[in-house]
C-alpha positions in Angstrom: -10.0 -3.0 -13.2 -11.7 -3.5 -9.9 -10.1 -2.6 -6.6 -9.7 -6.3 -5.7 -7.9 -6.9 -9.0 -5.6 -3.9 -8.2 -4.8 -5.5 -4.8 -4.2 -8.9 -6.4 -1.8 -7.3 -8.9 0.1 -5.5 -6.1 0.5 -8.8 -4.1 1.6 -10.7 -7.3 4.3 -8.0 -8.0 5.4 -8.1 -4.3 6.0 -11.8 -4.7 8.2 -11.2 -7.7 10.1 -8.1 -6.5 10.4 -9.1 -2.8 10.8 -12.9 -2.9 10.5 -14.7 0.4 7.9 -12.2 1.7 4.4 -12.9 2.7 1.3 -10.9 1.9 -2.4 -10.9 2.9 -5.5 -9.4 1.3 -7.6 -8.1 4.2 -10.8 -7.3 2.3 -14.0 -8.5 4.0 -17.3 -7.0 5.1 -16.4 -7.3 8.8 -12.9 -5.7 8.5 -14.1 -2.1 8.2 -11.1 0.2 8.8 -8.5 -2.5 8.3 -6.2 -1.6 5.3 -6.8 -3.7 2.2 -3.4 -5.5 2.2 -0.2 -6.1 4.2 3.1 -7.3 3.0 5.9 -8.5 5.3 9.5 -8.9 4.0 13.0 -8.6 5.5 11.5 -8.2 9.0 9.4 -5.2 7.9 5.7 -4.9 7.3 3.8 -2.5 5.0 0.1 -1.9 5.4 -1.7 -0.3 2.5 -5.2 0.9 1.6 -5.9 0.5 -2.1 -8.2 2.8 -4.0 -9.2 2.5 -7.7 -10.6 5.1 -10.0 -10.7 8.9 -9.9 -13.8 9.0 -7.6 -12.4 6.7 -4.9 -12.4 8.0 -1.4 -10.8 7.0 1.9 -13.2 6.8 4.9 -12.4 8.5 8.2 -11.9 5.2 10.0 -9.5 4.0 7.2 -7.6 7.3 7.6 -7.4 7.0 11.4 -6.2 3.4 11.2 -3.4 4.2 8.7 -2.3 7.2 10.9 -2.1 4.9 14.0 -0.3 2.2 12.0 2.2 4.8 10.6 3.5 5.3 14.2 5.0 1.8 14.1 5.3 0.7 10.5 4.8 1.8 6.9 1.2 2.7 6.2 0.3 4.0 2.8 -2.5 4.7 0.4 -2.1 3.2 -3.1 -4.5 4.9 -5.5 -4.8 3.4 -9.0 -5.8 6.2 -11.4 -6.5 4.7 -14.8 -7.8 8.1 -16.0 -4.2 9.5 -15.5 -2.3 6.3 -16.4 -0.6 6.3 -13.0 -0.6 4.9 -9.5 -0.4 7.6 -6.8 1.1 6.8 -3.4 0.1 8.9 -0.4 1.3 8.7 3.2 -1.3 8.2 6.1 -1.8 12.0 6.2 -2.6 12.3 2.5 0.8 13.7 1.4 1.5 12.7 -2.2 4.8 10.7 -2.1 5.0 9.4 -5.7 3.3 9.1 -9.1 4.3 6.0 -10.9 3.3 4.5 -14.3 2.3 1.0 -13.2 2.0 -1.6 -10.5 5.5 -3.0 -11.1 7.0 0.5 -10.6 4.8 1.0 -7.6 6.0 -2.2 -5.9 9.6 -1.3 -6.7 9.1 2.0 -4.9 7.5 0.2 -2.0 10.5 -2.2 -1.7 12.8 0.8 -1.5 10.7 2.5 1.1 10.7 -0.8 3.2 14.5 -0.9 3.0 14.8 2.8 4.0 12.3 2.5 6.8 14.1 -0.5 8.2 17.4 1.3 8.1 16.1 4.4 9.7 14.3 2.5 12.5 16.9 -0.1 13.3 17.6 -0.3 17.0 
């Protein structure tokens, strides 16, 4: 699976698990540093950088962008690891938050994080 397929699978599962939401794939040669996808649902937005494969790396500009975004919204790294049969989720500072068996479980986890984040940050 290519990284673009991984992102597409995430957005497809988001549509199923968080109906009424809206997502964007932000991959382009001129969007260096912009996370690969965003998903808005229930007045919350998640930004995520997707990585695929055991040798994938996040660039310094991607890391800084996620750290800045994490001050105001959810900003995560979703790392597909076919070699381990899991998807790993990291926060913007590389802290491992979860290891999940597939994209569906990953998006279910993301939904819960969006609900929790909205509750904790309600004005």
